[in-house]
N, C-alpha and C positions, 0 to 999 in steps of 0.2 A: 406406536408416530413419529419418525421424527421430523426434525423443525425444518430440513430441508429436502423432505424424499422427493424422488425423483424429479430432483434439479438439477440440470447444470450449471458449472462454477468456474470462470476463470479468474487467476489469482496469478498478475504478474511479480516476478522476482520472489517466488515461494518455494526456493529450494534449502532455505534457511529463514533463521529468526521469525521475524512479526510474521512474513507472507506463511514459512512452514507451518507454524501455529495457526494459523487461523487454516490454512488447507485440511490440518486433523480436525479441525471443529469442526467444519463443514462434511467434510467424511464422516465424521461420528453422528451427522446429524443425520446422514443419508443423501446427499448431495454426491455425483460424479463430479469431482474437482479435475478438472485442465492445469495440472501443475507448471508454468511456463516461467525459463529460468535461462538466464546467459551461460549459467553451468549446468550442463546437458548431466553431468553425475551426480551432483546435489539435486536436482530434479528429480532423477530416479529415486535417490534414495526417502526423497519425500513423501512419494509414492510407494516405495516399499514399506514404509511406516505407516503409511495409511492402508496398504492393503493388508498385512499384517495385523491391524488392528480390525480387520472386518469391514473396511471401507471400499471405495471403487475412486479409482484416478488411472491419470496418462498423464506422461511428462511430454513437454514439448520445449524444442530450445530456440529461443528467440533472444535478439538482441534488441529492445525496445527502443534505441537510438536510430534502428534504420525502420522507415517506415513499410518498405516492403514487408518485413519481415513481421511485422503487427499484423498485414494484410493479411499474411499467408496461414497465421495464429487462426483467424478468426473466422478463415474461409476453410481450415481443418475442423473447426467446432462446428462449423455447418454442415460439412459433407460428412463429419461421425453422427451427430448427435439430432443436427435438424430445428435447433433451438438453444438459445441460453438466459438463465434467469438471473445470474448474478455474474456482476463483474467487479473485480479489486482489483485497481490499480496501485498498485503498491511500491511499485519499482522507484529506486531513487540515490543519490549520493551525496555527499559531503559537500563535493566540491573544493574549491582552494578557499583560503584563508584569506582575510583582509580587503582590497580593491585596489590599493597601488600598484603592487604588483602582480595581477592576475591577468596573464595570457589569454588573447582572445581564443584560443587554441582550448584551453579549461571553459572559458566562459561560454562557449560554442557547445561543447561536451556536459557541461552542466545543464545547460536549457534542453540539451537535448533528451536527456534522459527523464529530467528532471519536472520538466514542463510538456515539451512535444511530444513526448511519449503517452502523458496524460492524457492531452485532445484527440491523438490519433487514435490510441486506445479504446475512447467512447466513441470517437467516428467510425471507426471500422468494426464494432461492436453491434452501435446500434439495428444494422439491417436484419442479425442473427438474435438479435434481443427482441426485437416486434416480435417474430415468430412465436414466443411465448406469449401467456396472457397477460404477464406483470414480468417485469425487471427491477432489480436494484443494482447501482452500480456505486460504487465505493473508494474514495481516493486516500492516499494517505499524503496529508500537509504535514505540518510542524507546528511546535507552538510559536516557531519562529516565523511561521507563516501569519503570524498575526499581533506578535510582540514584536520589535525588532532585533535583531543576533550583533554584538559587537563582534564578535568574532568570527561571522560568516557570513555577511551581508550579502553575498551572492547566492547563496543558498536559502537566505530570509526570503529574497526576491522571484525566486521560482517557486518557494512554498505558500508565499502569498498571493503569486498568482495561479496556484491552482486553488483556494480558497476560493477566490473569486468567479473562477471559470467553474468550480461544482455547483456554486447558485446559481450562475445563470443558465447552467446545463438543466439543474431543477427544473427552473421557471421554463426552456425550450422543450424536453422530455415531456413534461405533466400534460395528461394525469398519467399515463400508462409505465411510464418509467420514473422510477422513484430515484434521487443525484444526491449523495451526504458524502461529508469528507470526513474525518477524524484528524485531529490533530494530537500527537505522541508526545510530550515529552522524553525527559531520559528513560531510554527502555536498554536492558542488559542484553545487547547482542556487541557482537564484534565491532560493531560500527562505532559503538557510543564512546571509547579512548579519541578514536580518531577526531572529535570536538574537541577534544582536551589538549592532545598532544600529535601533530600530526605527522611525527616520526616513528618511523614504525618501531615496534619494539620498547618504545617509552615508555617508563613505569609511569603513570599518571592517576594513580589510587588516590594519592592526598587530594591531588586539585579536585578530583571529582567529588570525591568525599566533601569537601569544604562547598564546592558548588550546590551538591545536593540538601546540606544542611541550611545553606544560608536562602534557596530558591525554591527548595520544593518542600510543603508543609508534611508529607508523608515520610520524609527525608531518606528516600532511596528508589532507584529506578523500579520501573516497571519490570514485569516479567511479561514475555513475549504471551504465554499465554492469556493475560491480563486484555491485552490488546486484540489478541483474536476472541475472547467474549464479546467485545463490542463490535467487532467486525460481524459476527455470529448475528446479534442482536440488529443491525441496521441488513444483512444480509436477508433475513428470515420477515415472514410475516408480525413476527411482534411489535417491528416499527413500521406496520402499513400505512398510518398517518404521519411519517415521518419523513421529509422531503426540504431540502434548500440549508440542512443544518452542519453547522460548521463544533463538531463534537468534542471537544479535549479529553484528553486520556492522561492526564498530567499530575497526578498525586498532588494537586491544586496551584501547580506552578502560574497560572493564568489567574489565579482569585488573589493576588496579591495587588 
């Protein structure tokens, strides 16, 4: 028996990184995972990896900044599966640095992807999730949704909103649907260097290591699979009495 046998899960932004790692963890534990990503080819690659390992998955191209596409995603899940047990709302972008130079266009896009998509993913998932005996919703925030970031205040604004929304949704959807939020620290994905050097191709390795040595007690970034392990725990009945929790997965960053 797998931890998620016969469950149906949706994971946004699961064409790479933490989302892909979580999808592979869930399929290995018996779930059918709908791999949702703006990059259809990347979603298909995650599906192929899951199927090659003996799991079950399907791909769905979705731009989470478009509420109509979010609605289409969950309508397809309802049509194809008639239920939803797990939603991992993971999509997010770093957004622009600073405050004074942020354009209204960049502000709107960052909120659309990091915050609005979370709200409407949950909202459109609820009717399908209510058809299952119980449900688990996990959202991705960040350690900078708990403490401030001098580099990316707008990112912190959006991720702080996700933290409080997850707590509120946990209260609103209890007792049938659990809602929790993870707050990763630095994770070894292509997005990580963008927090240190916003210029494409910039060599920021020394800056990154200096930050890790000074701010992360474990002195390294997480691997995506380490985030996936925590997501799997929150998705499964191992966490059946856990809801409304903000869970750091940060190598000790928030312990300081």
